[in-house]
C-alpha positions as CSV (number, residue, x, y, z in Angstrom):
1,M,-40.3,-21.9,-88.5
2,A,-37.9,-18.8,-87.9
3,E,-39.3,-15.3,-87.7
4,P,-38.2,-13.1,-90.4
5,R,-35.7,-10.7,-89.5
6,F,-36.0,-7.0,-89.5
7,R,-34.2,-5.5,-92.6
8,P,-34.3,-2.2,-92.8
9,G,-32.1,-2.1,-96.2
10,R,-34.8,-4.3,-97.9
11,T,-37.4,-2.1,-96.8
12,L,-35.7,1.2,-97.7
13,F,-34.8,-0.3,-101.1
14,L,-38.4,-1.4,-101.5
15,L,-39.9,2.0,-100.6
16,G,-37.4,3.8,-102.9
17,G,-38.3,1.5,-105.8
18,V,-41.9,1.9,-105.1
19,T,-41.8,5.7,-105.1
20,V,-39.7,6.0,-108.4
21,L,-41.8,3.5,-110.2
22,L,-45.3,4.7,-109.1
23,F,-44.8,8.6,-108.7
24,G,-42.1,8.9,-111.1
25,G,-43.5,6.3,-113.6
26,G,-47.0,7.9,-113.2
27,G,-45.4,11.5,-113.5
28,V,-43.9,10.3,-116.8
29,L,-47.2,8.4,-118.0
30,L,-49.1,11.7,-117.3
31,M,-46.9,14.0,-118.8
32,E,-46.2,12.1,-122.0
33,V,-49.6,10.2,-122.6
34,V,-52.3,12.4,-121.0
35,Q,-50.8,15.8,-121.3
36,Q,-48.8,15.1,-124.4
37,R,-45.7,16.9,-122.9
38,S,-42.1,15.6,-123.4
39,V,-40.5,14.6,-120.1
40,L,-36.9,15.2,-121.7
41,D,-37.9,18.8,-122.7
42,A,-39.2,19.4,-119.3
43,L,-36.0,18.0,-117.6
44,R,-33.9,20.0,-120.0
45,G,-35.7,23.2,-119.5
46,Q,-33.7,26.3,-120.4
47,S,-30.3,25.8,-119.2
48,L,-28.9,22.8,-117.6
49,L,-25.9,24.6,-116.0
50,S,-28.3,27.0,-114.3
51,Q,-30.5,24.3,-113.1
52,V,-27.7,22.3,-111.7
53,V,-26.4,25.5,-109.9
54,S,-29.7,26.7,-108.6
55,G,-30.7,23.1,-107.7
56,V,-27.6,22.8,-105.4
57,L,-27.9,26.2,-103.8
58,V,-31.6,26.0,-103.5
59,G,-31.5,22.4,-101.9
60,L,-28.8,23.0,-99.5
61,G,-30.7,26.3,-98.6
62,I,-34.0,24.9,-97.8
63,G,-32.4,21.9,-96.3
64,A,-30.4,24.1,-93.9
65,G,-33.5,26.2,-93.2
66,A,-35.7,23.4,-92.5
67,W,-33.2,22.0,-90.1
68,A,-32.7,25.4,-88.5
69,I,-36.5,25.1,-87.7
70,I,-36.7,21.6,-86.5
71,R,-33.5,21.9,-84.4
72,T,-35.2,24.4,-82.0
73,P,-36.1,23.3,-78.6
74,W,-39.9,23.9,-79.3
75,Q,-39.4,21.4,-82.2
76,G,-37.9,18.7,-80.2
77,P,-40.7,16.4,-80.0
78,V,-41.2,16.4,-83.8
79,R,-37.4,16.0,-84.5
80,E,-37.2,13.1,-82.0
81,R,-40.3,11.5,-83.4
82,Y,-38.8,11.5,-86.8
83,A,-35.5,10.4,-85.7
84,R,-36.9,7.4,-84.1
85,L,-39.2,6.5,-86.8
86,I,-36.7,6.5,-89.7
87,G,-33.5,6.2,-87.9
88,P,-33.0,2.4,-88.1
89,Y,-33.7,2.7,-92.0
90,I,-30.9,5.2,-92.7
91,V,-28.0,3.7,-90.9
92,S,-25.7,3.9,-93.9
93,P,-24.7,6.9,-96.0
94,W,-25.9,5.0,-99.2
95,A,-29.2,4.4,-97.6
96,R,-29.5,8.3,-96.9
97,W,-28.6,9.1,-100.4
98,G,-30.5,6.3,-102.1
99,V,-33.8,7.2,-100.6
100,S,-33.1,11.0,-101.1
101,L,-32.3,10.4,-105.0
102,C,-35.5,8.2,-105.2
103,A,-37.6,10.7,-103.8
104,G,-36.1,13.7,-105.6
105,V,-36.8,11.7,-108.9
106,G,-39.8,10.2,-108.5
107,E,-41.9,12.7,-106.4
108,E,-40.7,15.7,-108.7
109,L,-41.5,14.0,-111.9
110,F,-45.1,13.4,-110.4
111,F,-45.8,16.6,-108.5
112,R,-43.8,19.4,-110.3
113,G,-43.8,17.6,-113.6
114,A,-47.4,16.3,-114.2
115,L,-49.8,17.8,-111.1
116,Q,-48.5,21.2,-111.3
117,H,-49.3,21.5,-115.0
118,W,-53.0,21.3,-114.0
119,L,-53.1,22.5,-110.4
120,G,-50.6,25.3,-110.3
121,I,-47.7,25.9,-108.0
122,P,-49.4,27.0,-104.7
123,L,-52.1,24.0,-104.6
124,T,-49.4,21.5,-105.8
125,A,-46.9,22.6,-102.9
126,V,-49.8,22.2,-100.4
127,I,-50.8,18.9,-101.5
128,F,-47.2,17.6,-101.7
129,V,-46.7,18.8,-98.0
130,A,-49.9,17.6,-96.7
131,I,-49.5,14.2,-98.2
132,H,-46.3,13.9,-96.3
133,G,-48.3,14.5,-93.1
134,Y,-46.6,17.8,-92.1
135,L,-49.9,19.8,-92.3
136,D,-51.6,18.2,-89.3
137,P,-53.7,21.1,-87.7
138,R,-53.8,18.9,-84.5
139,D,-50.1,19.2,-83.9
140,R,-49.1,23.0,-83.9
141,R,-45.4,22.1,-83.8
142,L,-45.7,19.8,-87.0
143,F,-48.1,22.3,-88.8
144,T,-45.4,25.0,-88.3
145,Y,-42.9,23.0,-89.8
146,G,-45.0,22.1,-92.5
147,A,-45.9,25.6,-93.4
148,A,-42.2,26.2,-93.8
149,L,-41.7,23.3,-96.1
150,T,-44.6,24.6,-98.1
151,A,-42.8,27.8,-98.7
152,G,-39.8,25.6,-99.7
153,M,-42.0,23.6,-102.1
154,L,-43.4,27.0,-103.7
155,V,-39.7,27.7,-104.7
156,L,-39.3,24.2,-106.4
157,G,-42.6,24.9,-108.1
158,W,-41.2,28.1,-109.6
159,M,-37.9,26.6,-110.5
160,A,-39.8,23.8,-112.4
161,R,-42.0,26.5,-114.3
162,E,-38.9,28.7,-115.0
163,Q,-36.1,26.5,-115.5
164,G,-37.2,23.0,-115.9
165,L,-37.4,19.9,-113.8
166,L,-33.6,18.9,-113.3
167,G,-33.2,21.8,-110.8
168,P,-36.0,20.8,-108.4
169,I,-34.8,17.0,-108.7
170,I,-31.6,18.3,-107.5
171,A,-32.9,20.5,-104.9
172,H,-35.1,17.9,-103.5
173,T,-32.6,15.3,-103.4
174,L,-30.3,17.5,-101.3
175,I,-33.0,18.7,-99.0
176,D,-33.9,15.0,-98.2
177,V,-30.0,14.2,-97.9
178,V,-29.5,17.3,-95.4
179,L,-32.4,16.5,-93.2
180,L,-31.7,12.7,-93.2
181,E,-28.2,13.3,-92.2
182,R,-29.2,15.4,-89.2
183,L,-32.0,13.2,-88.3
184,H,-29.4,10.0,-88.5
185,T,-27.2,12.1,-86.1
186,T,-30.3,12.8,-83.6
187,W,-31.3,9.0,-83.7
188,R,-27.6,7.9,-82.9
189,R,-27.7,10.3,-80.0
190,L,-31.0,9.1,-78.8
191,V,-29.8,5.3,-79.1
192,A,-26.6,6.2,-77.1
193,E,-28.7,8.0,-74.5
194,A,-31.1,5.0,-73.9
């Protein structure tokens, strides 16, 4: 019997689908059924144009800021660890954009859409970053990076409350795109040096 081949595309597709279905679907169910709030109203917010503009600007800004932190020599071990961990999964631009979009939609519907309604902006931001593993007190480098990401998630929480969910979805997607593009470049360099 032949051993199954490693298929990063399938794995990434599965993870993206799970993120949208479990987190996004869970967020929609919590908002609509438990909280009795309209998901469409939460997405629309006050102005679609202002959400798109602020989502793009905030997403690119936080993404660039996060990369500025993680590209420092002190953060080198963290940067290389994550590049090696996810590099094989994000080889194509479609993979990087696809996983970013799935995370942006699914996680924002759940965290900023549903949980923030109960827990507030600060606690939701901390939980979001902690669940991703960035607030590990045993690793000062990673914790420092996580603290900066928490500040960014506070901004997304504020955007969701003041404008609607579309802006944070766009911002989250672009943050991930910026970081995955840079991690992909780092991974390619590490592979070439090996």
